[in-house]
N, C-alpha and C positions, 0 to 999 in steps of 0.2 A: 577153537572156540568151545565154550561149554554151554550146554543146552539147559534152559530152565523150564524142568517140567514147570397243583402239584404240577407237576406235569409240565412238559414242554408244550409248545404249540401243538394242537392235536394233529395237524397234518404232518409235522416233523416226526412225532412219536409214532404215529401210525405207519409212516413210511419206514422208519427204523425197524419196527417189528416185522413188517412185511418183508423187508430186505433180508432180515436174519432168517426168517422162515424159509425163504427161497434158497438162501445160501446153505442152510442146514440140510436141505434135500427132503424129498417126500418120504423116503424110508425112515429117516430119523423121526419124522413127525408120527409115522405109524407106530414105531416102537415106543415113543414117549409122547402120548397125546395130551400131556398136561399143559399148563399155562406157559406161554412164551414170554420171557422177560425182556426188558428194554435193552439188555446187553447180550442177547442171543442165547442165554441160558434157558433150557427147556426143563420145567419142573416135571416130576413124575405125576402120573394121574392121581395117585393117592398122596395127598398133601394135607397137613404137614407129615413128615416121616414119623413113624412110630418105632420106639425102641423098648425092649423088654426091661432093660436095665442100663445104668450108666457104669461103665467098667473102669473108670479112672484112667483111661488112656486119652491122648489127644483126639479131638473130634475129627473123623474123616471129612474131607471137603470134596464132594463129587465133582464140582465144576473145575477144580484144579487138576483132578485126575483125568478128566475128559472134557476139556474146554470146547466151546463151540467152534465149528470150522471157520466161521466168519463172525467177528464181533462188531456190532454197531457201536459207535462212540459219540452219538449225538447228545447224550445226557452226561454232562459234567466233565470236569477235569479228570484225566486218566492217570491214576496214581500207581506207583510201582511198589506197593506194599506186598505184593505176591507175584507169582509168575503168570497170572491170567493173561496178560497182554504180551508177554515176552516169548518170542520164538527162540532166539539165541542172543547171547551177549558175552562180552569180555569185561564188562563193567562189574564193579563190586558193590553189592547192596549194603547200606548202612542204615540202621534204625536209630531214630533220634527221640529224645524225651523233652518235654517242656521244662522251662526254667522258672523257679519261683520269682514272683514279682517282689521288687524291693519294698513295697508298701505293706507287705503281709504282716498280720492278717488284715484284710480290707474291711472286715466287719467283726467287731467284738461284742460280747454281752455287756453293754454299758448301761442299759436302761433298767429300771426296777423290774418291769414285767419280763425282762430277759434273764433275771436272776432269781425268779420265784421258783419254788419247788425244791427238788433235791439238789439241783446244781445249776450254775449259769450255763446258758446255751443260746447262741445266736449263729446258727449254722445250717447249711443245706444238708438235709438228710434225704437225698434225691431232690425233692421240692423242684425248683427250677430257676434258671437265670436266662432271660430272653432280652432281645432288643425289639422294641415295639415300634414299627414304622409309623403307626398312627400319630404318636406324639414325640417320636425320636428320643426315646428314653431307654436306658438299660433298666430292667426290672428284675428284682429278686424276691422270691418267696422262701422263707426259712423257718425252722423251728425256733421258738422263743421260750426259754426256760425248758428244762428237760421234760419232754412229753406234754408241754404246757399249752400248745396252740401254734398258730401260724401267723407270721408277720410279713410285712411287705416293705421293701426298700427300693429306692430309685437312684440313678446316677446318670450324669451327662457323659462321663468318659469311661465308665466301667471300673474305675479305681476308687474314686471318692464317692462314698455312698451316704445318702441321707434317709432319714425316717420321716416321711410326711405325716403330719397330724391328720388323721382320718376321722370319719364320723361314726365308726363302729364302736370304739371305746374312746371317749374324749381324751384328746391330747396324746394319743398313742398311735402306733402304726399296726395295731392288731387287726387282722381281718377275720380270723376264726379262733374261737376259744374251744376248749374241750380236749380231753386226753387224746393224744395221737402218737403214732409211731412214724413209720415211713410215709412219705407223701410225694405225689408228682403233680406239678402244675404244667399245663401244656397250652401254648398259644397255637390255636388251630386255624391256620390260614385258609383251609378249605371249607370251613363252616359257613353256611349261607345264612344262618340265623344269628343276628348280632348279639342276642342275649346268651348265646352259647359259644362265644368267641374264645373264652378261656375255659379250660376243663381242669378239674382237680380230683384226684383219686387218693384218698387218705386211709391208711391202715389204722384201724381202731379195734378195740375189743368187741367181740360179738356177744350175743346173749347165750352164754354158756357153751359156745361152740368155737372157741379159739378166736381167730382174727377174721376180719373181713375188710374189704375196701369200700368206702363210701364215696359215691360220685356226685359232684356238684358242678354247676355251670355258672359263668359270670360274664357280663358284657365288658367289664373293665379290669378284671383281676383283683378288685377291691371288694365289691359287693357280691357276695356269693349267695345263691338261692338255697332253698331247702334241698336235701338230698333227692336226686332223681332216680337213684338206684343204689342198692346194696349188693355186693357181690356174694357169691357162694363162699363158703369157708376157705381160707388160705393162710399162708404163713405171714408173720408180722412184717418182714422186710420185702413186701411185694410192691411192684411198680408197674407203670404202663409206658408205652411209647407208640408213636405212629410211624408206620412204614409207608411212605408216599409212593414208592416204586410199585407197590401192589395195592395201595389204597386200603390197607387194613390196619386196625388197631391191634396191638399185641399186649396181652397181660403177661408180664414177666413175674411169675409166681414162685415164691419161696416154697420149696418142698424139702423133704428130709429122707430121700431114698438112700443116699450115701452121706449122711450128715447133711449139711446145708448145700442145696443145689437148686436148679430151676426147672419149672414146668412151664410149658408154652400153651397159650390160648389165643387164637386170632379171631377177629370178627370185623365186619364192615361197619357196624354201628356200636359205639362204645356202650351206650346205655342198654341196648338190647342184648349185648353180649356179656352183661355183668353176672349173669347166672349161668351155671353149667353143670353138666353131669361129668362123671369121671371120663367118659368116652370123648368128651368135647375138648380135652386137654391132653397133651402128650409130654413125656419126659423130654427134656431139652438138652441141658448142658450142666456140667459141674466142673469143679477144679479137677486137675489131673496130675499125673506124676511129674510133670515138668514145672509145676507151679512152685514158687519159693516157699521154703520153710522158715519158721521163726529162727532168728540168729542166736537167741539165748539158748545155751545148751540144755537148760532145764525143760525147754519146750520144743527142741529141735525134732523130737520124734513124733510130734503131732502132725497128722495128715492134713494138708490144707483143704479148705472147703470154699465153696462159692457163696459169699454172703449176699451179693446183689449183682444184678446186671442191668445197667441203664444203656439205652441205645438211641441213636439219632442218625438221620440221613445226612451224609456229608459228600457233596459232589456226586460221584458215580457209585458210591457204596454205602453200606451201613457201618457206622462206627460203634463199637461196643466197648463199654467201660466196665471192666470186671473187678468188683471189690472182692479180693481174695483174703479170706480169714486164715490166720496162721496160729490162732490160739493166744492165750489159754482160754478155757471155758470161764463163764461168768463167775462161778463160785471161787475159782482160783484168783481171778482178778480182784474180787471183793476181799479175799483173804490177804492179798499182797498189796492192795491199793494201787493197782496198775490198770492200764487199758488193754483190752484185747487188741491184737495187732491186725488191722486191715490195711491193705495197700491196693491202689488202683492199677490194674494192668489193662492193656489195650488189645482189642481184636477187631477183625474186619470180616464183613460178610457181603457177598454179591448176590445171594439168593434170599436173604432175610432170615435164614434159619441156621445154616452151617457157618461155623466160625473158624477162621484161620488166625492163630495166635503165635506168630513166629518169634516174637521177642518176649521173653518171660522176665525181663527185668521190670521192677516197678515203674510204671509210666508216671504216676504221682505217688511218691512214697512217704513214709513217716520220716521225721528227723530223728537221728540217733542222739541228738542233744536232749537230755532229759528235762532241760529248762525251756525247751521250745514250745511254741503254741501248738505245734502239730507233731508231738512226739508219739502220739498213738492214734489209731483208729481213723484213718483217712477215708473219706467217702466221696463219691462223685455227685454231680448235680444233674438234675433232669434237663433235657435239651442238649446235653453232650458238650458242646462248645459254641462259641460265637466267633464270627469272622469279622475282624476289626482291621481293615486295611490289609497289610501284609502279614498280620499275626492272627493266630488262633488263641482265644481266651478260654482257659479251662478253670472253672470255679470248683472248689472242693472244700470239704470241712476237714478240720483237724482238732484233736483234743489234747489238752495240757494236763499235766499232773497237778495235784494240790487242790482240786475241787473238793467241795464238801461230800460229794458222792463220786465213787471211782469212775462211773460211766459218763460224767459230765465234763465241764470245762471246755466247751466247744466253741470255735470261731470259724469264720469263712475266709479262705485264702484264694489266691489267683496264681496260676502258672500259665506261661505263654510259650507258643511254639510258632515257628515259621509256618505260613500258610502252606498247606499240602505237605508239611514237613515231617510226616511220620517216617518216611524212608526215602533215601536218595540212592541213585545209581552213580557210582563215583569212578573217576579216572585220575591217575596221578599226573604230575607235571611232565614226566619224562617219556610217557608212552601213551599214544592215542588208543582209546577203546571204542567199541561199537555196540549198539543195541538195535536189533531188528525185531519189529513187532510181528505178531501173528497177522493174518489178513483181517483188515478192518474195513468198514464202510462208514461214510459220513455224508451229511448234507451241507455242512459248513463250507466256508471259503477261505478262512484265514487261520494259519497255524500259529499257535502260541505255546510257549514253554515256561515252566518255572525252573529256573536254572541259576546256579551260582558258579559263574566262570569269569569273574572280573579279571583274573590273571591267567585265564585259559581261553578255550575256544570251543564253540559248538557249531556243527553243521548238520544239515538234514537232507535226505533225499527221499524220493518216492519211487517205489518199485511196483511192477505189475505182478500178476499171479505167477509168472515164470521167473521172477526175481530180476527182471531187466529194468533198468532205470527208465522212468517215464519222463521224457523231455518236455519242458525245460527244467524239470524239478530234480536236477542232478546236484551232487555235492559241489561240483565245480561252479555251478551257477548260484549256489546258496550264499547269501551274504553272511559272513562269519558273525556269530554272536559272542561278544566279549562284555558280559554284564553280570551283575548279581541282582536279579529281579524276579519277583513272583508272578509277574505278567509281562512276558517279553515276546514280541512278534518275531517270527522266523519267516524270511522272505527270500525270493529267488529273482535274479535278473531274467528278464524275458517273459515274466508272467505277473499279472496283477493279482491273481488269486488262484485258488485250487478248484475252481468251479469245473474245470475239465475232468477232474477225477471223481466228481460226484456220482454216486450210485453204483460204483463197481468196486469189487474187493481189491484193496491195495495194501502194501506194507510201508511203514515208515522205517527208515534206517537213520539212526542218530550216530554222529561221530563226535566224541568228546575227549578233550585233553585238558588236564589241570582244572577240573571242576566237578560239579554235582548236578545231576538232573533229577528233579523231583516229580514232575508231571508234564503232560502235554495235552493239548485239546485243539479241536478245529471249531472255530467260532463262526457264526453267521455274519458277524459284523466286525469292523476294525477296532471296536472298543474292547474286544476280547471277552464278551459275556460267554460264560461256559454253559448256561442253562442247567447247571447242576445244583444240587441242594446245599443250603448253607446252614444246616443244623438249626441252632437257636437264633439265627439271623445276625444282623450287624448293621452299622451305619451305611446308608445308601441303598440297601436292599429293600424292595417294596413288597416282597412276598417270600415264599419258601425257596425260590431259586435265584440264581445270579443272572439277571437280565440286563445288567448295567455295565459289567466289566470294569473299565478304568474309573467309572464314576464312583464306585464304592471306595476306592482309595482316596479320592478327593473328599468324599463325605466323611471318612474316618478322620482325616486331618482336621476338618472343620469341627467335628464332634469333640476332638481332643482339645481344641482351642476353647470351645464353649465350656468345657468342664474345668478350665483353669481359673 
């Protein structure tokens, strides 16, 4: 075998943290008396980490080098994007990328106000795409006309988008006018004040001091109040996101220490944290030597840079969407009439700061067809992705050649991925493989898996601290799983549930033949609710986490029919 190195119910989360603390031991707590996270990771006392420089090397990830002795798994589906959960395995990991939707682009610059200014533009430049459970609508905020303002669109199914006639500017879907660059719109489920349910931070030009982010609030995402705060100076492509695992807002700020890279600023209150001194923010992350270079030989020598980093909580980790710039610079683009090449790569974080980026292929890339709507400068959407039944929806912008201005011609597209489908642990048809987890604890009762084994077979067993099978949860008693489902119960003869294993460190061992295992989790109920985060939401979810399990799949089917 080869070795591989908000919120839940308060009671469940508190128990998880307490169990992890006890499992980690008193000595570990003395050595690292920082915050204890939901997954057993102990942060250092001095947080966030400070670096003197970004060296252009892949970011070290401390929790992968030294994982917790016991990992609580009560929060979310447990994904196999890294080795955090894996003690040993003979399965092979495969990374997957979303596929373009056949209806792309799902939003074009068709309206006069989207074609004003230097070039047509109807695209997310971060901005945001969310599913709002209040009125069961997909909602999109996007730049209309290059730098021209922000518009709002809605959809029943996430594919067919309409522009509602609003009362801001008669017979248009404009919600904000004025010069803008990057912007982020966030649906804040934790906000207690209804007037602040939606938050928007827009990069604009400051008074002779570069760029700043202007913060506004809204009760409905349409009617935005006057600015409540203006940030300290920052770069133009700066964004925000919320980390619900630690209940902090993060300012993802463009900086230029090694070309384009990112500086990190966290705060509990978004408005109060809008201003800062240099000591209040830290160097964070940039592109590194593993990132892709421009395929054009004329530009292949350009060192990649990190143009933007959007992030969102998905299940049990933070999902990072890295817009990696490959050149050329704006002056060369203007001279040649081409777009700068940005492609979206993916990364994962379990502590909210350090990023593991094992797959450096473009997650959402440009088209090499020069006539395509997305042949240049692809950018991610705020909110990360949406959970729509058994699929993840990734909205993104793309730019076409032939616009009146080289940096315009932008539309919005959609790419979809299997739910939890970032990485799978695979076994061939001819030989069974195994995967054994590190010690874990849980409060749930029912084991579920995301597995593709319609022509194969999956079994599971439960092991104690000494590696001995805990009866009756043996492989022999496990009912074989022969299915391709993103929510599949795993059961044993002789036991109604896993309650007997609650509260003590155990290991799961999975046996797989002829299939792919994407995730597992232990749910409190038979509907399979993971109590993990669902990024920008989706049909059936009533808040930031999955409390409904199978109900979300039914809701997605109903939503799709309503959109037809």
